[in-house]
C-alpha positions in Angstrom: 46.4 32.1 19.2 44.5 33.9 16.5 42.0 36.8 17.1 39.5 37.5 14.2 40.0 41.2 14.6 41.1 43.8 17.0 37.4 44.7 17.8 36.4 41.1 18.4 37.1 41.1 22.1 35.1 44.4 22.5 31.8 43.1 21.0 30.5 41.6 24.3 31.3 44.9 26.1 29.6 46.9 23.3 26.5 44.7 23.4 26.2 45.1 27.2 26.6 48.9 26.9 23.8 49.0 24.2 21.5 46.9 26.5 22.1 49.3 29.4 21.3 52.3 27.2 18.1 50.7 25.9 17.0 49.8 29.5 17.7 53.4 30.7 15.6 54.8 27.8 12.7 52.5 28.6 12.9 53.4 32.3 13.0 57.1 31.6 10.0 56.9 29.3 8.0 54.8 31.8 8.7 57.2 34.6 7.7 60.3 32.6 4.4 58.7 31.7 3.8 57.5 35.3 4.5 61.0 36.7 2.0 62.5 34.2 -0.6 60.0 35.3 0.1 60.6 39.0 -0.2 64.3 38.5 -3.5 63.9 36.7 -4.9 61.7 39.4 -3.8 64.1 42.1 -5.5 66.9 40.2 -8.7 64.9 39.8 -8.7 64.0 43.5 -8.2 67.7 44.5 -11.0 68.7 42.1 -13.3 66.0 43.5 -12.5 67.0 47.1 -13.2 70.7 46.4 -16.4 69.7 44.6 -17.6 67.6 47.5 -16.6 70.3 50.0 -18.4 73.0 48.0 -21.7 71.0 47.9 -21.5 70.1 51.5 -21.0 73.7 52.4 -23.8 74.7 50.0 -26.2 72.2 51.6 -25.4 73.4 55.1 -26.0 77.0 54.0 -29.4 76.0 52.6 -30.3 74.2 55.8 -29.3 77.2 58.0 -31.4 79.6 55.9 
């Protein structure tokens, strides 16, 4: 039985390891972008809630006066 080189049996393992590393990098980048978007959406919702609350309170004050 002849083996082309001593690294020949390792190539499938090395290929799988490289695929795993690439997938992990893609997942990390996606999660970072997603967390930024979620934080921005939460900030926008909070701003909108405060904006609406402020104008509701302001209109109630105008009505009471």
